[in-house]
Each structure stands twice: as structure tokens, then as C-alpha cells.
C-alpha positions in Angstrom: 6.9 -12.0 -22.3 7.6 -12.5 -18.5 7.1 -8.9 -16.2 7.2 -7.9 -12.7 4.2 -6.0 -11.2 4.9 -2.4 -10.7 4.5 -2.0 -7.0 4.2 0.6 -5.3 4.2 0.8 -1.6 2.9 3.5 0.5 3.6 4.1 4.1 1.3 6.2 5.6 3.8 6.5 8.8 5.2 10.0 10.5 7.8 8.5 12.3 10.8 6.9 11.5 11.9 4.0 12.8 7.8 2.8 12.2 6.4 -0.2 12.8 4.1 0.8 10.1 7.0 0.4 7.1 8.2 -2.7 9.3 4.8 -4.6 8.3 5.0 -3.2 5.0 8.4 -4.4 4.5 7.7 -8.1 5.9 4.2 -7.5 3.5 6.8 -7.0 0.7 9.4 -9.4 1.0 7.5 -12.1 1.5 5.0 -11.1 -1.4 8.2 -10.8 -3.7 9.3 -14.6 -2.9 5.9 -15.7 -4.2 5.6 -12.9 -7.6 7.7 -11.1 -9.5 7.5 -7.3 -8.2 9.5 -4.3 -9.1 8.9 -2.2 -6.2 9.1 1.5 -5.2 8.7 2.4 -1.8 6.8 6.1 -0.7 7.4 7.1 3.1 4.6 9.9 3.8 7.4 11.5 5.7 9.4 12.4 3.3 6.8 14.2 1.5 4.7 15.9 4.0 6.9 19.0 4.1 5.0 19.9 0.5 1.9 17.7 0.3 0.0 19.4 3.0 -0.5 22.7 1.2 -1.1 21.4 -2.0 -5.0 21.7 -3.4 -3.4 19.9 -6.3 -1.2 17.9 -8.2 -0.1 21.5 -10.0 1.0 22.8 -6.5 3.3 19.8 -5.8 7.0 20.2 -6.2 8.5 17.4 -8.9 9.6 15.0 -6.2 6.2 14.6 -4.7 4.5 15.0 -7.7 6.5 11.9 -8.9 5.0 10.3 -5.5 1.7 10.7 -7.3 2.3 9.6 -10.4 3.6 6.5 -9.2 1.3 5.5 -7.2 -1.5 6.3 -10.4 1.0 4.5 -12.9 1.3 1.4 -10.5 0.2 -1.8 -11.1 -0.3 -2.7 -7.3 -0.6 -0.6 -4.3 0.5 -1.9 -1.0 -1.0 0.5 1.3 -0.1 1.1 5.3 -1.1 3.4 7.6 -0.8 3.9 11.5 -4.0 4.0 13.5 -4.3 7.8 15.2 -6.9 8.5 17.2 -9.4 5.6 15.9 -8.3 7.3 12.0 -5.9 7.2 9.3 -3.4 10.3 8.7 -4.7 12.9 7.5 -2.1 13.6 5.3 -1.9 9.8 4.1 -5.8 10.6 3.5 -4.4 14.2 1.5 -2.1 12.4 -0.5 -4.9 10.4 -1.9 -7.2 13.1 -2.7 -4.6 14.4 -5.1 -5.0 11.1 -6.8 -6.9 11.2 -10.3 -10.5 9.9 -9.5 -10.0 6.8 -12.7 -6.1 6.0 -11.9 -6.4 3.5 -9.3 -9.9 1.4 -11.1 -9.0 -2.2 -11.0 -5.9 -2.2 -9.6 -5.1 -4.7 -6.5 -4.4 -3.4 -3.2 -3.2 -4.6 0.0 -4.3 -3.0 3.4 -2.1 -3.1 6.2 -2.1 -1.2 9.5 -0.6 -0.9 13.0 -1.9 0.1 16.2 -2.0 0.6 19.8 -4.2 -2.1 20.5 -6.0 -5.3 18.8 -9.6 -3.2 19.0 -8.1 -0.2 16.0 -8.2 -3.2 13.6 -11.1 -2.1 12.5 -9.3 0.5 10.4 -9.1 -2.0 7.8 -12.4 -2.1 7.1 -14.1 1.0 8.7 -11.6 3.5 6.5 -8.8 2.1 4.4 -11.3 -0.5 2.3 -14.1 2.5 1.6 -11.5 5.0 0.8 -9.9 2.7 -2.1 -13.3 1.3 -3.2 -14.4 5.2 -4.1 -11.6 4.9 -6.5 -12.8 1.5 -7.5 -9.5 -0.5 -6.4 -9.8 -4.1 -6.5 -9.0 -4.7 -2.6 -7.7 -7.6 -1.6 -10.4 -9.4 0.7 -7.7 -9.5 3.0 -5.3 -6.9 5.3 -3.0 -7.2 7.8 -2.8 -5.2 11.4 -0.1 -5.4 13.6 0.5 -4.0 17.4 3.4 -3.1 19.5 3.5 -6.6 20.6 3.9 -7.8 17.1 6.3 -6.1 15.9 9.1 -5.6 18.4 13.1 -4.5 17.8 12.6 -3.3 14.3 11.3 -7.0 13.2 8.2 -9.2 13.4 8.0 -10.9 16.6 5.1 -12.4 17.2 4.1 -15.9 15.3 0.2 -15.0 14.7 1.7 -11.8 12.7 4.0 -13.9 10.6 1.2 -16.5 9.8 -1.1 -13.6 8.5 1.3 -12.8 6.5 2.1 -16.2 4.9 -2.0 -16.1 4.4 -2.1 -13.0 3.2 0.5 -14.3 0.4 -1.9 -17.4 -0.2 -4.7 -15.6 -0.5 -3.6 -12.4 -2.7 -1.3 -14.3 -5.2 -3.7 -16.0 -7.3 -5.7 -12.5 -7.9 -1.8 -10.6 -9.1 -0.9 -13.4 -11.2 -4.4 -12.8 -12.9 -3.3 -9.1 -12.8 0.2 -9.9 -14.2 -1.3 -12.3 -16.9 -3.7 -9.7 -17.8 -0.9 -7.0 -18.1 0.6 -9.4 -20.8 -1.4 -8.7 -23.8 -1.0 -5.1 -23.3 2.9 -5.4 -23.4 2.5 -7.8 -26.4 0.1 -5.1 -28.2 2.5 -2.3 -27.2 5.5 -4.3 -28.6 3.8 -5.1 -31.6 
């Protein structure tokens, strides 16, 4: 039985257009060439009118609740954040505050970020990785960071970023294939 990884791409940017979204789209496109992905994109910008006022999932309107449910039900997450004042956006953190504590256990998560200079690249390891570690998610050992020089004119502009994306696919694909294989027996049991 063949299956796609139910993938949710979370764009933590509140800007449109967004360099973070461009990076996430490039990662998704390249990973999709290597693996069968069934992807849904969640843009934080679309959730922000209702998300900030919610103290629990019960406070969310249906459209925003569907985004939270999609994250919880995903097989694989790709999460990208812009760096704001040396940190991830507070509203993105709040989105994950509403996620069930057990929903992401063992799920692979690919981390990505964009920022104004290379010195902000540590956001991947010092803020995003601990957040998903709290959920016992399987953060992939490689993340992708991009600066304004890497993304220009609405596309990936630097060879260094293209190479990083390629390396990310090479290192992530075996883990994601393993995740797919683990899902196959569960599907067979459900069909029986």
C-alpha cells in the first residue's frame, strides 16, 4: 500500500510577501521531488486575527481550529520562522502553545528560518529545536537558514542556499522514508 506523508508547512511570518514562505516553498518543492508529500500550508498571517485572543483551542473559530488540528494530525512538519528581535515571533510560539502536548511525539520536523544577517542562524538550535524537543518531536538534524542575500526577487538567489536545500533533502529523505514505512502497517490494520 503506497501512501504520501501528510505534511503541514507552517509559515511563521506575518508579512506578505514573505522570504520565509519562499524558503518553505523551495524546501517543499525539492522534498516533494524525493518523497511523496501531501502538503497543506498554514500561514500565520491568516490566523492572526483570532489566534492571539485564544487561551485554548476551544476559544478558536473553526478555520483557525482546523489549522491547529492539521498540525496535530500531520505525519511531518516543516516549520519556518523569521527572526524578530533575535527571537521567533510570539504569535508562532502561541500557536504551538495551543497544540496538544502529545500530538507531535516522534513526528519528524524540519526547521527553517530567515533573518537579516547570518548571526541570527542560531535561532534554529536555540529556540526552535528546544520548542519541538518539549513536544518530543523528532527534529531533523539539519535545518535551513536564509538571509536577504539568499532570497531575492521572490526566489532562492544564492548557490549556497541551493546547496543547503540539497543537503537537507539528502539527510532528511532517509528519516522521512522510515516514517512512511512505519505508517504503512498502521494503514494496513485500519483497512482490515
